[in-house]
Every structure is written in C-alpha cells, then in structure tokens.
C-alpha positions as CSV (number, residue, x, y, z in Angstrom):
1,M,17.0,12.0,4.9
2,Q,18.3,8.5,5.2
3,E,20.8,9.4,7.9
4,F,18.1,11.2,9.9
5,I,15.8,8.1,9.6
6,L,18.6,5.7,10.8
7,S,19.6,8.0,13.7
8,F,16.0,8.5,14.7
9,M,15.4,4.7,14.7
10,N,18.6,4.0,16.7
11,Q,17.5,6.5,19.3
12,F,13.8,5.8,19.7
13,G,13.4,2.1,18.6
14,Y,9.9,0.9,18.4
15,S,8.3,4.3,18.6
16,A,10.5,5.6,15.7
17,I,9.5,2.6,13.6
18,F,5.9,3.2,14.3
19,I,6.0,6.9,13.5
20,L,8.1,6.5,10.4
21,I,6.0,3.8,8.9
22,L,2.8,5.8,9.7
23,L,4.3,8.7,7.8
24,E,5.5,6.5,5.0
25,N,1.9,5.4,4.4
26,I,0.7,8.9,4.2
27,F,3.7,10.4,2.3
28,P,4.8,7.5,0.0
29,P,8.2,9.0,-1.0
30,I,9.6,8.0,2.5
31,P,11.3,4.7,1.7
32,S,9.8,1.8,3.7
33,E,12.7,-0.4,2.4
34,V,15.1,1.7,4.4
35,I,12.9,1.8,7.5
36,L,12.0,-1.9,7.6
37,G,15.4,-3.2,6.4
38,F,17.3,-1.2,9.0
39,G,14.6,-2.2,11.5
40,G,15.5,-5.8,10.9
41,F,19.2,-5.0,11.2
42,I,18.7,-3.3,14.5
43,T,17.4,-6.5,16.0
44,T,20.8,-8.1,15.5
45,Y,22.6,-5.7,18.0
46,S,20.0,-4.1,20.3
47,H,17.2,-5.1,22.7
48,L,14.6,-4.8,20.0
49,S,13.0,-8.1,18.9
50,I,11.9,-9.1,15.4
51,L,8.3,-9.5,16.6
52,G,8.3,-6.1,18.3
53,V,9.5,-4.4,15.2
54,I,6.9,-6.2,13.0
55,I,4.1,-5.2,15.4
56,S,5.3,-1.6,15.5
57,A,5.6,-1.3,11.7
58,T,2.3,-3.0,11.0
59,L,0.4,-0.8,13.5
60,G,1.9,2.2,11.8
61,S,1.0,0.9,8.4
62,F,-2.6,0.3,9.5
63,L,-3.1,3.7,11.1
64,G,-1.6,5.4,8.0
65,A,-3.9,3.4,5.7
66,L,-6.9,4.2,7.9
67,F,-6.2,7.9,7.7
68,L,-6.2,7.7,3.8
69,Y,-9.3,5.5,3.9
70,G,-11.0,8.4,5.8
71,I,-9.8,10.9,3.2
72,G,-11.4,8.7,0.6
73,K,-14.7,8.6,2.5
74,I,-14.8,12.4,2.5
75,F,-14.4,12.5,-1.3
76,N,-16.9,9.8,-2.0
77,K,-18.5,8.7,-5.3
78,E,-21.4,11.2,-5.0
79,K,-19.0,14.2,-4.7
80,L,-17.0,12.9,-7.7
81,L,-20.2,12.7,-9.7
82,E,-21.0,16.3,-8.8
83,L,-17.5,17.2,-9.9
84,T,-18.1,15.8,-13.4
85,S,-20.6,18.7,-14.2
86,S,-18.3,21.4,-12.9
87,K,-15.8,23.4,-15.0
88,F,-12.9,21.7,-13.4
89,G,-14.4,18.2,-14.0
90,K,-14.9,19.1,-17.7
91,A,-11.4,20.5,-18.0
92,I,-9.9,17.2,-16.8
93,H,-12.4,15.2,-18.9
94,L,-13.9,13.6,-15.8
95,K,-17.1,11.7,-17.0
96,K,-19.9,10.1,-15.0
97,K,-19.6,6.9,-16.9
98,N,-15.9,6.6,-15.9
99,V,-16.6,7.3,-12.3
100,N,-19.3,4.6,-12.3
101,K,-17.0,2.1,-14.1
102,A,-14.2,2.8,-11.6
103,D,-16.6,2.3,-8.7
104,K,-18.0,-0.9,-10.1
105,W,-14.4,-2.2,-10.8
106,F,-13.4,-1.6,-7.2
107,D,-16.6,-3.2,-5.9
108,T,-15.6,-6.3,-7.9
109,Y,-11.8,-6.4,-7.2
110,G,-11.5,-4.0,-4.3
111,Q,-10.6,-6.4,-1.5
112,W,-7.9,-8.0,-3.7
113,A,-6.6,-4.6,-4.7
114,V,-6.3,-3.6,-1.1
115,L,-4.5,-6.9,-0.3
116,G,-2.2,-7.1,-3.4
117,G,-1.6,-3.3,-3.5
118,R,0.3,-3.5,-0.1
119,F,3.2,-5.3,-1.9
120,I,3.7,-2.5,-4.5
121,P,5.6,0.7,-3.5
122,I,3.5,3.9,-3.7
123,V,0.4,1.9,-4.6
124,R,0.3,0.3,-1.1
125,S,-0.4,3.7,0.3
126,L,-2.7,5.2,-2.3
127,I,-4.9,2.2,-2.6
128,S,-6.6,3.2,0.7
129,I,-8.2,6.3,-0.9
130,P,-10.3,4.5,-3.5
131,A,-11.2,1.9,-0.9
132,G,-12.7,4.7,1.2
133,M,-14.3,6.4,-1.9
134,S,-16.0,3.1,-2.9
135,D,-17.4,2.6,0.6
136,M,-15.5,-0.7,1.1
137,P,-16.7,-2.1,4.4
138,L,-14.3,-1.0,7.2
139,P,-13.9,-4.5,8.7
140,K,-12.9,-5.9,5.3
141,F,-10.5,-3.0,4.7
142,I,-8.9,-3.5,8.2
143,F,-8.5,-7.2,7.6
144,Y,-6.9,-7.0,4.2
145,T,-4.8,-4.0,5.2
146,I,-3.4,-5.8,8.3
147,I,-2.7,-9.0,6.4
148,G,-1.1,-7.3,3.4
149,S,0.9,-4.9,5.5
150,G,1.9,-7.5,7.9
151,I,3.3,-9.8,5.2
152,W,5.2,-6.9,3.5
153,N,6.7,-5.7,6.8
154,T,7.6,-9.2,8.0
155,V,9.5,-10.0,4.7
156,L,11.5,-6.8,4.7
157,I,12.3,-7.0,8.4
158,L,13.4,-10.6,8.2
159,L,15.5,-9.7,5.1
160,G,17.2,-6.9,7.1
161,N,17.8,-9.3,10.0
162,S,19.3,-12.0,7.7
163,L,21.5,-9.6,5.7
164,G,22.8,-7.9,8.9
165,K,25.3,-5.2,8.0
166,H,24.5,-5.7,4.3
167,W,20.8,-4.7,4.8
168,K,21.1,-1.9,2.2
169,L,21.1,-4.6,-0.5
170,I,17.3,-4.7,0.1
171,E,16.9,-1.6,-2.0
172,T,18.5,-3.3,-4.9
173,I,16.5,-6.5,-4.4
174,M,13.3,-4.4,-4.2
175,K,14.0,-2.7,-7.5
176,E,14.2,-6.1,-9.2
177,Y,11.1,-7.3,-7.3
178,V,9.0,-4.3,-8.3
179,F,9.9,-4.7,-12.0
180,V,9.0,-8.4,-12.0
181,L,5.8,-7.8,-10.0
182,V,4.6,-5.1,-12.4
183,I,5.0,-7.5,-15.3
184,L,3.1,-10.2,-13.5
185,L,0.4,-7.8,-12.6
186,C,0.0,-6.6,-16.2
187,V,-0.2,-10.3,-17.4
188,T,-2.7,-11.1,-14.7
189,L,-4.9,-8.2,-15.7
190,F,-4.7,-9.1,-19.4
191,V,-5.8,-12.7,-18.6
192,I,-8.7,-11.5,-16.5
193,Y,-9.8,-9.1,-19.2
194,Y,-9.5,-11.8,-21.9
195,V,-11.5,-14.4,-19.9
196,R,-14.2,-11.9,-19.0
197,R,-14.5,-10.7,-22.6
198,N,-14.9,-14.3,-23.9
199,R,-17.6,-15.0,-21.2
200,K,-19.6,-12.0,-22.4
201,R,-19.4,-13.2,-26.0
202,K,-20.7,-16.6,-25.0
203,F,-23.7,-15.1,-23.3
204,K,-24.6,-12.8,-26.2
C-alpha cells in the first residue's frame, strides 16, 4: 500500500495528493502521515511547492469531510429516533434519551469537536458524520473543517519538508503525539464535566 502511495504521488504530484487525502478522509485506514509527510519531502527535490501541496491536501480534506457530512444529513436525528423503536434499535440498546443527549452535546460542543477532531487520526474523518446528523450549519462546518484540516496538513507537510529523507520518522512522532493528545483530551473532558456538575449543584 505504502509503495503504491509513494509511486502515485511521485508520478502525479498535486493531483495524487488531492485524491489520496480525499480518500483518506472517507476511508480512515489510509495513513495521512505517509501522504502528507512524503508530500513535504517531495517539495525538496521536485517542482512542487509547499503551498501547492498544502492547498491540494486541504482541498481533498474538505471535500472528503463534506461527503461524510452529507451522509450524516441523510441519517439525521429523526431517523435515529425512529430506529429506537425498531427491533434493530432495541437489539443494540439504542434509546431516545441517548439520541437526544448526544444531539444536545453536539449542539453545545459541536464546532469545537469539528475543529479539535481534525487533529486526531480516525476521529478527524468520522467527526463529519455527527456534524451532519446534528444539522450543524454548513458555513460553520466548512469554516472549522478548513481551519482544522489546514493546520493539520501544514504541520505534517512542513515536518516532511524539514526531515527530508528522514520523513518516515513522522509516523513515530505521531504515535507519541496521539498518545499525549488522548490523555489531554480525557483530562479536559473531566474538567469540563466537573465544572458543569458543580454549577448545577449551585443552582439547585
């Protein structure tokens, strides 16, 4: 897989980066670290520019996210609520109160989830679906998706450019990064939960 990706990028440049990142957003197992890291490395020996690679990657990210947002719009909250009363819904213990809670949570934190989720592998792709399901306004979704994806793409492409022939080290760096980020995310969510719970107690 990796050899095919590298060969494809070497041959088709910007177009390959756009297509691969588009697919990576729809099919998360495709490694963006490889695509973006090698994309940065390519700029050190070819006619491709860093800005051009960033634009190609970000456009691919955006269109992939937009596709998943559309999927989420099809399977909206109403259809999920209907599913709760079906045999399948009961079999997987899908309850109306949980659907409503999830929808309310996304309404509260949705825009930050869309922005922050772009920095977490797998999550950065799948976060687009609940955004569509919760009817997040499209302009907001577009804005936070482009900002988050643009930052993620830029960082990895610049890393690939800086590391040069050693661009594969990005995979190791990202493993450490994801571990630390997950811990920070868990701590942040705990703090938010603790503060909100204390506020509710004060108003009782």
